[in-house]
MIDOSE-1310 file (N, C-alpha, C; in nm, 2 decimals, decimal comma, always signed):
residues 185
miaa	+15,65/+12,19/+4,41/+15,63/+12,29/+4,30/+15,76/+12,31/+4,23; +15,87/+12,33/+4,30/+16,00/+12,34/+4,23/+16,04/+12,22/+4,15; +16,01/+12,10/+4,20/+16,04/+11,98/+4,13/+15,96/+11,97/+4,00; +15,84/+12,02/+4,00/+15,76/+12,02/+3,88/+15,82/+12,12/+3,78
aaiw	+15,86/+12,23/+3,82/+15,93/+12,33/+3,73/+16,06/+12,28/+3,67; +16,12/+12,19/+3,75/+16,25/+12,13/+3,70/+16,22/+12,04/+3,58; +16,10/+12,00/+3,56/+16,07/+11,92/+3,45/+16,01/+12,01/+3,33; +15,91/+12,09/+3,36/+15,84/+12,15/+3,25/+15,92/+12,27/+3,19
vpva	+16,00/+12,34/+3,27/+16,07/+12,46/+3,22/+16,17/+12,42/+3,11; +16,26/+12,32/+3,14/+16,35/+12,28/+3,03/+16,28/+12,22/+2,91; +16,17/+12,15/+2,93/+16,09/+12,10/+2,82/+16,04/+12,22/+2,74; +15,98/+12,32/+2,80/+15,92/+12,43/+2,73/+16,03/+12,50/+2,65
lsva	+16,15/+12,53/+2,71/+16,25/+12,60/+2,63/+16,30/+12,52/+2,51; +16,31/+12,38/+2,53/+16,35/+12,30/+2,42/+16,25/+12,30/+2,31; +16,13/+12,29/+2,35/+16,02/+12,28/+2,25/+16,01/+12,42/+2,18; +16,02/+12,53/+2,25/+16,02/+12,66/+2,18/+16,13/+12,67/+2,08
aame	+16,25/+12,62/+2,11/+16,36/+12,62/+2,01/+16,33/+12,52/+1,89; +16,28/+12,41/+1,92/+16,25/+12,31/+1,82/+16,14/+12,35/+1,73; +16,05/+12,44/+1,78/+15,94/+12,49/+1,69/+15,99/+12,57/+1,58; +16,10/+12,63/+1,59/+16,16/+12,71/+1,48/+16,20/+12,61/+1,36
lwag	+16,25/+12,50/+1,40/+16,29/+12,40/+1,30/+16,16/+12,34/+1,23; +16,06/+12,31/+1,32/+15,93/+12,26/+1,27/+15,86/+12,36/+1,18; +15,86/+12,49/+1,22/+15,80/+12,59/+1,14/+15,87/+12,61/+1,01; +16,00/+12,60/+1,01/+16,07/+12,62/+0,88/+16,04/+12,50/+0,79
llhg	+16,03/+12,38/+0,84/+16,00/+12,26/+0,76/+15,86/+12,28/+0,70; +15,76/+12,31/+0,79/+15,62/+12,33/+0,74/+15,62/+12,44/+0,63; +15,68/+12,55/+0,66/+15,68/+12,66/+0,57/+15,74/+12,62/+0,43; +15,85/+12,56/+0,43/+15,92/+12,52/+0,30/+15,85/+12,41/+0,23
rfwh	+15,80/+12,31/+0,30/+15,75/+12,19/+0,24/+15,60/+12,20/+0,21; +15,52/+12,26/+0,30/+15,38/+12,26/+0,29/+15,32/+12,40/+0,25; +15,36/+12,51/+0,32/+15,31/+12,64/+0,29/+15,34/+12,68/+0,15; +15,47/+12,65/+0,10/+15,51/+12,68/-0,03/+15,48/+12,56/-0,12
gvly	+15,41/+12,46/-0,08/+15,37/+12,34/-0,16/+15,22/+12,34/-0,17; +15,16/+12,23/-0,11/+15,02/+12,21/-0,13/+14,93/+12,32/-0,07; +14,98/+12,39/+0,03/+14,90/+12,49/+0,10/+14,93/+12,63/+0,04; +15,00/+12,64/-0,07/+15,04/+12,77/-0,12/+14,91/+12,85/-0,16
pvhr	+14,80/+12,79/-0,21/+14,68/+12,88/-0,23/+14,64/+12,96/-0,11; +14,66/+12,91/+0,01/+14,62/+12,98/+0,13/+14,74/+13,07/+0,17; +14,86/+13,02/+0,16/+14,98/+13,10/+0,20/+15,01/+13,22/+0,11; +14,96/+13,20/-0,02/+14,99/+13,31/-0,12/+14,94/+13,45/-0,06
shhr	+14,84/+13,45/+0,02/+14,79/+13,58/+0,07/+14,89/+13,65/+0,15; +14,99/+13,58/+0,21/+15,09/+13,64/+0,28/+15,20/+13,70/+0,20; +15,21/+13,66/+0,07/+15,31/+13,72/-0,02/+15,24/+13,82/-0,11; +15,12/+13,86/-0,08/+15,05/+13,97/-0,16/+15,01/+14,08/-0,07
krhg	+14,97/+14,19/-0,12/+14,92/+14,30/-0,04/+14,80/+14,26/+0,03; +14,80/+14,29/+0,16/+14,69/+14,26/+0,25/+14,58/+14,37/+0,23; +14,46/+14,32/+0,22/+14,34/+14,42/+0,22/+14,27/+14,39/+0,35; +14,27/+14,48/+0,44/+14,21/+14,47/+0,57/+14,31/+14,42/+0,68
rfea	+14,26/+14,38/+0,79/+14,34/+14,35/+0,90/+14,40/+14,21/+0,90; +14,33/+14,12/+0,83/+14,37/+13,98/+0,83/+14,40/+13,93/+0,69; +14,46/+13,82/+0,68/+14,49/+13,75/+0,55/+14,46/+13,60/+0,57; +14,43/+13,53/+0,46/+14,40/+13,39/+0,47/+14,51/+13,31/+0,54
ndal	+14,63/+13,35/+0,52/+14,75/+13,28/+0,58/+14,74/+13,28/+0,73; +14,67/+13,37/+0,79/+14,66/+13,38/+0,94/+14,61/+13,25/+0,99; +14,52/+13,18/+0,92/+14,47/+13,05/+0,96/+14,58/+12,95/+0,98; +14,68/+12,95/+0,89/+14,79/+12,86/+0,90/+14,87/+12,88/+1,03
salh	+14,89/+13,01/+1,07/+14,96/+13,04/+1,19/+14,89/+12,99/+1,31; +14,76/+12,98/+1,31/+14,68/+12,94/+1,42/+14,66/+12,79/+1,44; +14,71/+12,71/+1,35/+14,69/+12,57/+1,35/+14,74/+12,50/+1,48; +14,85/+12,55/+1,53/+14,91/+12,49/+1,65/+14,85/+12,53/+1,78
apia	+14,78/+12,64/+1,78/+14,72/+12,70/+1,91/+14,63/+12,60/+1,98; +14,53/+12,53/+1,91/+14,45/+12,44/+1,99/+14,52/+12,33/+2,05; +14,63/+12,28/+1,98/+14,71/+12,17/+2,04/+14,78/+12,22/+2,17; +14,84/+12,34/+2,16/+14,91/+12,40/+2,27/+14,81/+12,42/+2,39
iami	+14,70/+12,47/+2,36/+14,60/+12,50/+2,46/+14,56/+12,37/+2,53; +14,53/+12,27/+2,45/+14,49/+12,14/+2,51/+14,60/+12,08/+2,60; +14,73/+12,10/+2,56/+14,84/+12,04/+2,64/+14,85/+12,12/+2,77; +14,84/+12,25/+2,76/+14,85/+12,33/+2,88/+14,73/+12,30/+2,98
lygc	+14,61/+12,29/+2,93/+14,50/+12,25/+3,01/+14,52/+12,11/+3,07; +14,57/+12,02/+3,00/+14,60/+11,89/+3,05/+14,69/+11,90/+3,17; +14,79/+11,98/+3,15/+14,89/+12,00/+3,26/+14,83/+12,07/+3,38; +14,72/+12,14/+3,36/+14,66/+12,21/+3,48/+14,56/+12,12/+3,55
vaap	+14,51/+12,02/+3,48/+14,40/+11,94/+3,55/+14,44/+11,79/+3,57; +14,54/+11,74/+3,51/+14,58/+11,60/+3,52/+14,64/+11,57/+3,66; +14,64/+11,45/+3,70/+14,70/+11,41/+3,82/+14,85/+11,44/+3,82; +14,91/+11,48/+3,93/+15,05/+11,51/+3,93/+15,14/+11,40/+3,89
gplr	+15,25/+11,43/+3,82/+15,34/+11,33/+3,77/+15,42/+11,38/+3,66; +15,53/+11,31/+3,62/+15,62/+11,36/+3,51/+15,55/+11,38/+3,38; +15,45/+11,29/+3,34/+15,38/+11,31/+3,21/+15,31/+11,44/+3,21; +15,24/+11,47/+3,32/+15,17/+11,60/+3,32/+15,27/+11,71/+3,30
evvf	+15,38/+11,71/+3,36/+15,48/+11,82/+3,35/+15,54/+11,83/+3,21; +15,56/+11,72/+3,15/+15,62/+11,72/+3,01/+15,51/+11,77/+2,92; +15,39/+11,72/+2,93/+15,28/+11,77/+2,84/+15,26/+11,92/+2,86; +15,26/+11,97/+2,98/+15,24/+12,11/+3,01/+15,36/+12,19/+2,95
gvgi	+15,48/+12,14/+2,97/+15,60/+12,20/+2,91/+15,59/+12,22/+2,76; +15,55/+12,11/+2,69/+15,53/+12,12/+2,55/+15,43/+12,22/+2,51; +15,32/+12,23/+2,58/+15,22/+12,33/+2,55/+15,28/+12,47/+2,57; +15,35/+12,49/+2,68/+15,41/+12,62/+2,71/+15,51/+12,66/+2,60
gmtl	+15,60/+12,56/+2,57/+15,70/+12,59/+2,46/+15,64/+12,63/+2,33; +15,53/+12,56/+2,29/+15,46/+12,59/+2,16/+15,41/+12,73/+2,17; +15,35/+12,77/+2,29/+15,30/+12,90/+2,31/+15,40/+13,01/+2,31; +15,52/+12,98/+2,37/+15,63/+13,08/+2,37/+15,67/+13,11/+2,23
fgva	+15,69/+13,00/+2,15/+15,73/+13,02/+2,01/+15,62/+13,10/+1,94; +15,50/+13,07/+1,96/+15,39/+13,14/+1,89/+15,38/+13,29/+1,92; +15,40/+13,32/+2,05/+15,40/+13,46/+2,09/+15,52/+13,53/+2,03; +15,64/+13,47/+2,03/+15,76/+13,53/+1,97/+15,74/+13,55/+1,82
ylvf	+15,69/+13,45/+1,76/+15,66/+13,46/+1,61/+15,56/+13,58/+1,58; +15,46/+13,58/+1,66/+15,36/+13,69/+1,64/+15,42/+13,83/+1,66; +15,50/+13,85/+1,76/+15,56/+13,98/+1,79/+15,66/+14,01/+1,68; +15,75/+13,92/+1,65/+15,86/+13,95/+1,56/+15,82/+13,94/+1,41
hdgf	+15,75/+13,84/+1,37/+15,71/+13,82/+1,23/+15,60/+13,92/+1,19; +15,48/+13,90/+1,26/+15,37/+13,98/+1,22/+15,38/+14,12/+1,27; +15,43/+14,14/+1,39/+15,45/+14,27/+1,44/+15,56/+14,35/+1,39; +15,68/+14,30/+1,41/+15,80/+14,38/+1,37/+15,82/+14,38/+1,21
vhgr	+15,83/+14,26/+1,15/+15,87/+14,25/+1,01/+15,75/+14,30/+0,92; +15,63/+14,27/+0,95/+15,52/+14,31/+0,87/+15,44/+14,43/+0,92; +15,48/+14,48/+1,03/+15,42/+14,61/+1,08/+15,28/+14,60/+1,13; +15,24/+14,48/+1,18/+15,10/+14,46/+1,22/+15,09/+14,49/+1,37
lpvr	+15,20/+14,52/+1,44/+15,20/+14,56/+1,58/+15,29/+14,67/+1,59; +15,28/+14,76/+1,69/+15,36/+14,88/+1,71/+15,50/+14,84/+1,78; +15,58/+14,77/+1,71/+15,71/+14,72/+1,77/+15,83/+14,75/+1,68; +15,82/+14,86/+1,60/+15,93/+14,90/+1,50/+16,06/+14,92/+1,57
wlgk	+16,05/+14,96/+1,70/+16,18/+14,99/+1,77/+16,26/+14,86/+1,78; +16,21/+14,74/+1,76/+16,29/+14,62/+1,77/+16,40/+14,62/+1,66; +16,38/+14,70/+1,56/+16,48/+14,71/+1,45/+16,62/+14,77/+1,50; +16,62/+14,83/+1,62/+16,74/+14,89/+1,67/+16,84/+14,78/+1,72
valf	+16,78/+14,66/+1,73/+16,87/+14,54/+1,77/+16,92/+14,48/+1,65; +17,05/+14,47/+1,63/+17,11/+14,42/+1,51/+17,06/+14,28/+1,47; +17,05/+14,19/+1,57/+17,01/+14,05/+1,54/+16,87/+14,05/+1,48; +16,78/+14,13/+1,54/+16,64/+14,14/+1,49/+16,64/+14,20/+1,35
arir	+16,72/+14,30/+1,32/+16,73/+14,36/+1,19/+16,78/+14,25/+1,09; +16,87/+14,17/+1,12/+16,92/+14,06/+1,03/+16,81/+13,96/+1,01; +16,73/+13,93/+1,11/+16,61/+13,84/+1,09/+16,51/+13,90/+0,99; +16,48/+14,03/+1,01/+16,39/+14,10/+0,92/+16,45/+14,09/+0,78
dahr	+16,58/+14,12/+0,76/+16,63/+14,13/+0,63/+16,63/+13,99/+0,56; +16,66/+13,89/+0,64/+16,65/+13,75/+0,58/+16,51/+13,72/+0,53; +16,41/+13,76/+0,61/+16,27/+13,73/+0,57/+16,24/+13,82/+0,45; +16,29/+13,93/+0,44/+16,27/+14,01/+0,31/+16,32/+13,94/+0,19
vhhg	+16,44/+13,87/+0,21/+16,49/+13,80/+0,10/+16,39/+13,69/+0,06; +16,34/+13,62/+0,16/+16,24/+13,52/+0,13/+16,12/+13,58/+0,05; +16,07/+13,69/+0,09/+15,96/+13,75/+0,02/+16,00/+13,80/-0,12; +16,12/+13,84/-0,13/+16,17/+13,89/-0,26/+16,18/+13,78/-0,37
rgaa	+16,20/+13,66/-0,33/+16,21/+13,55/-0,43/+16,12/+13,43/-0,40; +16,05/+13,43/-0,29/+15,96/+13,32/-0,27/+16,03/+13,18/-0,24; +16,15/+13,19/-0,20/+16,23/+13,07/-0,18/+16,30/+13,08/-0,04; +16,40/+12,99/-0,01/+16,47/+13,00/+0,11/+16,52/+13,14/+0,14
pygf	+16,53/+13,18/+0,26/+16,51/+13,10/+0,38/+16,37/+13,08/+0,42; +16,33/+12,96/+0,46/+16,19/+12,93/+0,51/+16,18/+12,95/+0,66; +16,29/+12,93/+0,73/+16,29/+12,95/+0,88/+16,28/+13,10/+0,90; +16,24/+13,14/+1,02/+16,23/+13,28/+1,06/+16,34/+13,32/+1,15
flgp	+16,35/+13,28/+1,27/+16,45/+13,32/+1,36/+16,59/+13,27/+1,32; +16,59/+13,16/+1,25/+16,72/+13,11/+1,20/+16,74/+13,15/+1,05; +16,65/+13,24/+1,00/+16,66/+13,28/+0,86/+16,80/+13,33/+0,82; +16,86/+13,41/+0,90/+17,00/+13,46/+0,86/+17,10/+13,35/+0,85
qela	+17,09/+13,25/+0,94/+17,19/+13,14/+0,92/+17,15/+13,05/+0,80; +17,02/+13,03/+0,78/+16,98/+12,95/+0,66/+17,02/+13,02/+0,53; +17,00/+13,15/+0,53/+17,04/+13,23/+0,41/+17,19/+13,22/+0,39; +17,27/+13,24/+0,49/+17,42/+13,23/+0,48/+17,46/+13,09/+0,43
aara	+17,39/+12,98/+0,48/+17,43/+12,85/+0,44/+17,39/+12,83/+0,29; +17,27/+12,88/+0,25/+17,23/+12,87/+0,11/+17,32/+12,94/+0,02; +17,37/+13,06/+0,06/+17,46/+13,14/-0,02/+17,60/+13,07/-0,04; +17,64/+13,00/+0,07/+17,77/+12,93/+0,07/+17,75/+12,81/-0,03
rdrd	+17,64/+12,74/-0,02/+17,61/+12,62/-0,11/+17,61/+12,67/-0,26; +17,55/+12,79/-0,28/+17,55/+12,84/-0,42/+17,68/+12,88/-0,47; +17,77/+12,94/-0,38/+17,90/+12,97/-0,42/+17,98/+12,84/-0,46; +17,96/+12,74/-0,38/+18,03/+12,61/-0,41/+17,98/+12,55/-0,54
rdhd	+17,85/+12,56/-0,56/+17,79/+12,50/-0,69/+17,84/+12,59/-0,81; +17,84/+12,72/-0,79/+17,88/+12,81/-0,90/+18,02/+12,78/-0,93; +18,10/+12,77/-0,83/+18,25/+12,74/-0,85/+18,26/+12,61/-0,93; +18,19/+12,51/-0,89/+18,19/+12,38/-0,96/+18,15/+12,38/-1,10
rgdg	+18,04/+12,46/-1,12/+17,98/+12,48/-1,26/+18,07/+12,56/-1,35; +18,13/+12,67/-1,29/+18,21/+12,75/-1,37/+18,14/+12,84/-1,47; +18,01/+12,85/-1,47/+17,94/+12,93/-1,57/+17,91/+13,07/-1,52; +17,93/+13,10/-1,39/+17,90/+13,23/-1,34/+17,76/+13,27/-1,31
vsah	+17,66/+13,17/-1,34/+17,52/+13,20/-1,31/+17,49/+13,13/-1,17; +17,44/+13,22/-1,08/+17,42/+13,17/-0,95/+17,30/+13,07/-0,94; +17,31/+12,98/-0,84/+17,20/+12,88/-0,82/+17,07/+12,96/-0,80; +17,08/+13,07/-0,72/+16,95/+13,15/-0,69/+16,89/+13,20/-0,82
arar	+16,98/+13,25/-0,91/+16,93/+13,30/-1,04/+16,86/+13,19/-1,12; +16,92/+13,07/-1,12/+16,86/+12,96/-1,19/+16,73/+12,92/-1,13; +16,73/+12,91/-1,00/+16,60/+12,87/-0,93/+16,49/+12,98/-0,95; +16,53/+13,10/-0,95/+16,43/+13,21/-0,97/+16,37/+13,20/-1,12
arsp	+16,46/+13,17/-1,21/+16,41/+13,15/-1,35/+16,32/+13,04/-1,36; +16,33/+12,93/-1,28/+16,25/+12,81/-1,29/+16,12/+12,83/-1,20; +16,12/+12,92/-1,11/+16,01/+12,94/-1,02/+15,87/+12,96/-1,08; +15,77/+12,88/-1,06/+15,64/+12,89/-1,12/+15,55/+13,00/-1,05
rpsg	+15,59/+13,04/-0,93/+15,51/+13,13/-0,85/+15,57/+13,27/-0,84; +15,48/+13,37/-0,85/+15,53/+13,50/-0,82/+15,58/+13,51/-0,68; +15,69/+13,58/-0,66/+15,74/+13,59/-0,52/+15,67/+13,69/-0,44; +15,62/+13,79/-0,49/+15,55/+13,90/-0,41/+15,65/+13,99/-0,34
rlrr	+15,60/+14,08/-0,27/+15,69/+14,18/-0,20/+15,65/+14,18/-0,06; +15,74/+14,21/+0,03/+15,71/+14,22/+0,17/+15,63/+14,34/+0,19; +15,51/+14,32/+0,25/+15,42/+14,43/+0,28/+15,42/+14,47/+0,42; +15,39/+14,60/+0,44/+15,38/+14,65/+0,57/+15,23/+14,69/+0,59
g	+15,19/+14,68/+0,72/+15,05/+14,72/+0,75/+14,94/+14,66/+0,69
Protein backbone atom coordinates (compact mmCIF):
# COMPACT_ATOMS: atom_id res chain seq x y z
CA UNK A 1 0.00 0.00 0.00
CA UNK A 2 2.77 2.46 0.90
CA UNK A 3 4.71 1.53 -2.24
CA UNK A 4 1.64 2.41 -4.33
CA UNK A 5 1.28 5.78 -2.61
CA UNK A 6 4.96 6.44 -3.32
CA UNK A 7 4.00 6.48 -6.99
CA UNK A 8 0.57 8.11 -7.20
CA UNK A 9 0.99 10.86 -4.57
CA UNK A 10 3.91 12.66 -6.30
CA UNK A 11 2.21 12.15 -9.66
CA UNK A 12 -1.01 13.69 -8.29
CA UNK A 13 0.80 16.71 -6.84
CA UNK A 14 2.76 17.25 -10.06
CA UNK A 15 -0.35 16.99 -12.21
CA UNK A 16 -2.29 19.37 -9.94
CA UNK A 17 0.48 21.96 -10.41
CA UNK A 18 0.73 21.31 -14.16
CA UNK A 19 -3.04 21.79 -14.52
CA UNK A 20 -2.59 25.49 -13.73
CA UNK A 21 -0.34 25.83 -16.78
CA UNK A 22 -2.73 23.77 -18.91
CA UNK A 23 -5.75 25.78 -17.72
CA UNK A 24 -3.96 29.08 -18.45
CA UNK A 25 -3.11 27.88 -21.96
CA UNK A 26 -6.69 26.74 -22.63
CA UNK A 27 -8.12 29.95 -21.21
CA UNK A 28 -5.90 32.24 -23.25
CA UNK A 29 -5.83 30.32 -26.54
CA UNK A 30 -9.25 28.70 -26.70
CA UNK A 31 -11.67 30.20 -24.17
CA UNK A 32 -10.76 33.70 -25.44
CA UNK A 33 -10.47 32.36 -28.97
CA UNK A 34 -12.75 29.92 -30.78
CA UNK A 35 -14.77 29.11 -27.61
CA UNK A 36 -15.38 32.75 -26.67
CA UNK A 37 -19.10 32.54 -27.57
CA UNK A 38 -19.47 30.10 -24.65
CA UNK A 39 -16.88 31.72 -22.36
CA UNK A 40 -18.44 35.15 -22.87
CA UNK A 41 -21.10 34.22 -20.31
CA UNK A 42 -18.39 34.30 -17.65
CA UNK A 43 -17.53 37.91 -18.48
CA UNK A 44 -21.15 39.06 -18.26
CA UNK A 45 -23.70 39.31 -15.48
CA UNK A 46 -24.97 35.87 -14.57
CA UNK A 47 -28.73 35.31 -14.56
CA UNK A 48 -29.50 32.36 -12.34
CA UNK A 49 -27.22 29.88 -10.65
CA UNK A 50 -25.28 28.70 -13.71
CA UNK A 51 -23.65 30.17 -16.80
CA UNK A 52 -22.80 28.57 -20.16
CA UNK A 53 -19.10 28.78 -19.26
CA UNK A 54 -19.64 26.18 -16.51
CA UNK A 55 -19.65 23.55 -19.26
CA UNK A 56 -16.04 24.45 -20.13
CA UNK A 57 -15.00 24.00 -16.51
CA UNK A 58 -16.50 20.50 -16.46
CA UNK A 59 -14.69 19.23 -19.58
CA UNK A 60 -11.89 17.54 -17.65
CA UNK A 61 -14.07 15.86 -15.01
CA UNK A 62 -15.02 12.77 -17.08
CA UNK A 63 -11.35 12.20 -17.94
CA UNK A 64 -10.31 12.47 -14.28
CA UNK A 65 -13.14 10.17 -13.19
CA UNK A 66 -12.18 7.56 -15.78
CA UNK A 67 -8.55 7.65 -14.64
CA UNK A 68 -9.46 7.32 -10.98
CA UNK A 69 -11.81 4.42 -11.75
CA UNK A 70 -9.11 2.72 -13.81
CA UNK A 71 -6.78 3.09 -10.83
CA UNK A 72 -9.37 1.44 -8.61
CA UNK A 73 -10.12 -1.58 -10.79
CA UNK A 74 -7.00 -2.30 -12.88
CA UNK A 75 -4.47 -4.95 -12.00
CA UNK A 76 -1.82 -3.67 -9.57
CA UNK A 77 1.26 -2.13 -11.11
CA UNK A 78 3.02 1.15 -11.82
CA UNK A 79 0.75 2.12 -14.76
CA UNK A 80 -2.31 1.81 -12.55
CA UNK A 81 -0.71 4.04 -9.92
CA UNK A 82 0.37 6.68 -12.44
CA UNK A 83 -3.06 6.81 -14.11
CA UNK A 84 -4.73 6.99 -10.69
CA UNK A 85 -2.36 9.80 -9.67
CA UNK A 86 -3.14 11.78 -12.82
CA UNK A 87 -6.86 11.49 -12.12
CA UNK A 88 -6.42 12.55 -8.49
CA UNK A 89 -4.19 15.48 -9.52
CA UNK A 90 -6.74 16.71 -12.06
CA UNK A 91 -9.43 16.42 -9.39
CA UNK A 92 -7.34 18.31 -6.80
CA UNK A 93 -6.87 21.17 -9.24
CA UNK A 94 -10.57 21.14 -10.14
CA UNK A 95 -11.67 21.33 -6.52
CA UNK A 96 -9.15 24.10 -5.74
CA UNK A 97 -10.30 26.03 -8.81
CA UNK A 98 -13.96 25.60 -7.85
CA UNK A 99 -13.39 26.84 -4.30
CA UNK A 100 -11.09 29.75 -5.14
CA UNK A 101 -12.33 30.90 -8.55
CA UNK A 102 -16.04 30.22 -8.47
CA UNK A 103 -16.41 30.36 -4.70
CA UNK A 104 -14.04 33.05 -3.47
CA UNK A 105 -13.50 35.33 -6.46
CA UNK A 106 -17.00 35.17 -7.96
CA UNK A 107 -18.92 34.64 -4.72
CA UNK A 108 -20.68 31.44 -5.73
CA UNK A 109 -19.71 29.66 -2.48
CA UNK A 110 -19.60 31.06 1.08
CA UNK A 111 -15.80 31.36 1.33
CA UNK A 112 -15.27 35.15 1.45
CA UNK A 113 -13.08 34.68 4.52
CA UNK A 114 -10.33 33.43 2.17
CA UNK A 115 -9.71 37.10 1.35
CA UNK A 116 -7.98 37.48 4.72
CA UNK A 117 -5.03 35.54 3.27
CA UNK A 118 -2.80 37.96 1.35
CA UNK A 119 -1.86 35.46 -1.37
CA UNK A 120 -5.51 34.67 -2.09
CA UNK A 121 -6.34 38.38 -2.22
CA UNK A 122 -3.55 38.88 -4.80
CA UNK A 123 -4.95 35.99 -6.88
CA UNK A 124 -8.41 37.59 -6.73
CA UNK A 125 -7.04 41.00 -7.70
CA UNK A 126 -5.13 39.56 -10.68
CA UNK A 127 -8.29 37.82 -11.86
CA UNK A 128 -10.16 41.12 -11.56
CA UNK A 129 -7.57 42.66 -13.87
CA UNK A 130 -8.34 39.89 -16.37
CA UNK A 131 -12.06 40.62 -16.16
CA UNK A 132 -11.45 44.34 -16.41
CA UNK A 133 -9.70 44.13 -19.75
CA UNK A 134 -10.44 40.64 -21.12
CA UNK A 135 -6.74 39.91 -21.55
CA UNK A 136 -3.84 38.45 -19.55
CA UNK A 137 -3.47 37.14 -16.96
CA UNK A 138 -5.15 33.97 -18.22
CA UNK A 139 -3.76 31.77 -15.48
CA UNK A 140 -5.55 31.77 -12.17
CA UNK A 141 -3.35 30.65 -9.28
CA UNK A 142 -0.28 32.03 -11.07
CA UNK A 143 -2.21 35.12 -12.20
CA UNK A 144 -0.26 37.53 -9.96
CA UNK A 145 3.06 36.28 -11.38
CA UNK A 146 1.72 36.38 -14.94
CA UNK A 147 0.45 39.92 -14.40
CA UNK A 148 3.78 41.06 -12.95
CA UNK A 149 5.64 39.54 -15.91
CA UNK A 150 3.26 41.21 -18.40
CA UNK A 151 3.72 44.57 -16.69
CA UNK A 152 7.50 44.18 -16.80
CA UNK A 153 7.36 43.34 -20.52
CA UNK A 154 5.15 46.39 -21.09
CA UNK A 155 7.57 48.65 -19.23
CA UNK A 156 10.41 47.34 -21.39
CA UNK A 157 8.41 47.84 -24.60
CA UNK A 158 7.29 51.31 -23.52
CA UNK A 159 10.86 52.25 -22.73
CA UNK A 160 12.01 50.97 -26.12
CA UNK A 161 9.18 52.80 -27.93
CA UNK A 162 9.57 56.02 -26.00
CA UNK A 163 6.02 57.19 -26.74
CA UNK A 164 4.63 56.80 -23.22
CA UNK A 165 1.64 54.71 -24.36
CA UNK A 166 1.54 51.40 -22.53
CA UNK A 167 1.25 48.12 -24.38
CA UNK A 168 -1.88 47.38 -22.32
CA UNK A 169 -3.50 50.59 -23.53
CA UNK A 170 -2.63 49.73 -27.14
CA UNK A 171 -3.97 46.18 -26.74
CA UNK A 172 -7.17 47.45 -25.13
CA UNK A 173 -7.70 49.90 -27.98
CA UNK A 174 -7.36 47.00 -30.47
CA UNK A 175 -9.51 44.53 -28.50
CA UNK A 176 -12.60 43.51 -30.51
CA UNK A 177 -14.40 42.04 -27.48
CA UNK A 178 -15.97 43.80 -24.54
CA UNK A 179 -14.07 42.93 -21.39
CA UNK A 180 -17.02 42.77 -19.01
CA UNK A 181 -16.86 43.22 -15.28
CA UNK A 182 -16.18 40.81 -12.48
CA UNK A 183 -19.53 39.71 -11.17
CA UNK A 184 -20.44 38.44 -7.77
CA UNK A 185 -23.23 36.03 -7.01
